[in-house]
N, C-alpha and C positions, 0 to 999 in steps of 0.2 A: 328542500335546499340541497343542491348538488354538493358532492364531496369536493374538497380542494384538489387541485391538480398536483400530482407528485412526480410526473414524468420529467426527466432531464436528458440533455444530450451532452456527452463528453467526447469532444474531438471526433464527432461523426458517429459515435456509438450511442444509440437510443436506449435508454433505460426506463423501466416502468416506475422506478422510484430512486431516490438518491442514496440508498443504504447498501453498501458493499461489505464483503468480508476482507480483512487485511491478509495479504500473503504471509505464509508461515504460521498462521494461527488457526487455519481451517482445513489443514491437510489437503486432500484432493476431493473434498466435498462429501464423498460417500460415508466418511466416518461420522458426519453429523446428520446424515439423512434420517436416522431413527428419532431424532429430537427436533429437527427443524424442517419446516416446509420450504425446501430450497427454491421452489418456483416463485415464492413471494419476494425473494431478494432482488435488489436492483441489479446486481452482478455478483458472480462468484470468482474470487481471485485465488488461484491455487498457489501452493508454496513454490518458491523459486526453483527453476530447473537449470541444470548445466548440461553441456554436451555429453559428458560421461558421468557415470555414477560417482557420488561423493560419500565417503564414510562419515564426514563431519569431524568435529573436535572431540578430544578425549573427555570423558565424564569426570566430575559432575558437570552438567550442562545448564541446570536451572537452579536458581535460588530466589526465594521470596525476599523482598525488601519492603520497608514501610510504604504502602500505597503503590506497590509495583512488583515487577519481576525482572531479574537479570537473566538473560539467556546467552548461551554460547554454543548454539547448535552447529554452526560452521557449515551452513547450507547443505546439510545431509539431504540427499535426494537420489532417486533411482536412475536419473539420467533421462533425457528427452525421449529416447526410443522406447524405454519401458513405460513411460507415461503414456505415450501414444497407443501402445499396444494393450496395456492393462487398465488404465484409468480413464482415458478419453471416451471409450464406448458408453460408460455410465453417464458421464457428463453431457454427452450429445443428446441424451434422452430428456434433458431438462429444457424448459423454456427460458430459464435464466441465462443471460449471456455469460460466456466463459472468458475470463481474462487470464492469460498465461504469463506468469512472471518468469523472467529469464535473468541469468547471471553468468559472469565469466571473468577471466583474469587478464584478458586482452581484447581489444576491439574486434579482432577477427573471430573470437568465440561468440560474441554477441551477434555478429553478422551471420555466422553459420547457423545459429539457433533461429534467428529471424527468417532466414531462407528456408529452413526446414519446416517451420510452422506457418509460413505465409499462406500456403494454399490448402491447409488442412481444414476440412469441414468441421464446424463446431467451435473453432477458435475465433472469437470475436475481436480481440485486441491483445496487445502485448504490454506488459508492465516491465520496464527496464530497470532492474535493481542495480544502481551504480554505487552502492555501498560495499563494493568489492575491491580487493587489492589489485592494483595494476602491476603485474609482475615485471613489466618492461620498465617501470619507473620506480623500482625499489620498494614496491608494496604500498605506495600511497593510494588511498581510495580514489576511484574515478570521481566520486561525488564531492571530493574535497578540492578539486581543481576544475575551474570553469572550462578550460581548454580540453581537458580529458573528458569531461561530461559531454561537451559538444562533439568530440570525436566519436564517442560511442553512439550518441544519438544519430549522427549522420550515417554511421555504419549500418545501424538497424534500419533507418528509413530507406536506405539505398536498396535493401533486400526485400522489402515487403510494402504492401499498400494497406495493411491493417492499421487502425489507430494505434499510435505509439504513446504510451504514458510513461514518463520518466519519473522514477521515485527518488526523491531528494533526501540527502543525509543532513541532520542538524549539526553534525560535528565539523562545522566550517566557520570561517570568520564572517562570511556574508552569504547566507543562503539565497538572497535575492540575486547576487551576482551569478551563482551557479544556475539559478532558474532562468535568468536572462540568456545565458549561454545555451542552455538546452532548448529554450523556445526559439532562439535565432537559428539553431541547427535543424529545426523542423519538428520538435516535439508537438504532438497534437494536444497533450494535456500533461499536467504534472501532479504527482501525488506526494504528500508530505504530512508528517515527517516519518523517517525511519527511526530506529532506536538511538538513544543517547549512549555514548560510551561510558561505562562505569565498571566498578568492581566491588567485591565484598571480601573481607578477611575474617577468618575463623580465629578468634582471639585465644582459644584454648590450644589449637594446633599451631597457631602463629604462622599461618600460611594462607594464601588466597583460597577461597571456597571453590571457585570454578577451575576446572581442569585446564582451561585456556587462559587463566589468570583474569582477563577482562572479558566483558560481555556487553550486551545491549540492554539498556534499561527501557522498559515499557510500562504501561499502566497509568492510572490516574496521576501519579507523580509528575509525569511529563506533559500533561495536558496544557498548562499555561504556556510552556515553551512552544508547543505545537501550534496553539492558537496565535501566538505572536508571530510565528514563522508564516502561517497562512496570511495573516494581516499584511506583513511586509511584502510577500511575493505577489499578492493580489494587486498591490500598488505598483509593482515592477513589470508585470507581464500581462498580456491580454488572453492567453490560453486558459482553458478551464482548469480548475484546481479540485483535487480530491483531498480532503482533510482527514487526518487520523492522528491518534496519539492519546490514549487514555480515555476514549469514549466508553462510558458505561451506561448512560441513560440518554433520553431525548434532549434534555437540557444541555448536556455536554455537546451533542451533535449540533445543536442549534447555535452554540457559540462559534463553531467552525463555519457554519453557513453564513452567519451574520458577518464574520470576518472576511468572507470572500470565497469560501469553498462551494462549489456547485453540487458536490456529492461528498459523502463521508464513508469511512471504512471502520468497522469494528474489529478489534484485534484481541488483545489480552483478555478482555471481558469474556470472550468465548470459552476460555479455560475454566472460568468460574460458573458461567451460566451459558449453556449451549444455545439458548434462545435469545441471547442478548441482542443480536442484530434485529430480530423481528420485534422485540420489545421497544427498541429504539425507533424503528419505523412506525409502530403504532402510536408511540408518544409524540412523534413529529406530526402525525396526522391529527391527533387530538389538539395539539397546540394550534395548528392552522385553523381548525374549526373554531376553537375558543377565541382566537384573535381575529376571526373574520377575514383571514388571508385566503384569497381565491387560488393562488398558485405559489408553489415553493420558490419559484424564480424571483418573486417579489422580495424575498429575504436575502438573496445572495449579495453579500457585501453591503447590506443595508446599514450596518454600524458605521461605515465610513462617512455616511451622509450626516452624521451627528458630530463630526470632528472637524 
């Protein structure tokens, strides 16, 4: 009996399987190389890059919560030029496609990053992180405003022919409305969700735990919210979806796929188990074999047929 088909296509990007790493949780890949067979992943998504180096937010930056983690890293990164010079050579040696995540404080920064990365060998696609403050509009996140999300998407699409994946924030009134705006502006795919806004307070010190006061909540606690978001967006747009948020095992990933995600990304689980993404992949393959499913595509959005 032949093995089930795991290959998927996301906005023109062909992947050997639907399991990715989530940006911000897997560094630049080399950090996990001693523990993970990187070439077995569907794609590797590196942490978000900005035009210039960023020092990030003041510490403390991480705090555990029940079934999750709050982080306030503040997009710390070495900047795109250091990435290209010091990290890309290692990543180019991999067979796994590389998706570079980009972030900025105004559409022009996103456009400049897209232009810089557009013709770089080894870069297979861009993830556009729109959970960033728009300095021209008083700090409101791009991802909170459908018009701003569309503006950034158009700016990036204008500068490159790479597949563009727009990463959606859950901290909105209607994630479907933002998804529709990004898709109409040319997004080739959407990834969701980014972290939920939250905070923790030290009751003994009587002050916030995080140096930046608030942070982003990730981990198993957010998974039901993320699955619901994928369900809603799948019904609103036609572009492929990458689901993420609290995936720890294959069963978690399959919820996202049944809700409408064509691929999934493993994030916070990498901190606990460096092999989490591969274990999720192996579990999906076993499920397909056990269920007699010939191709992963048969499951994408299948739960909608029962409603």
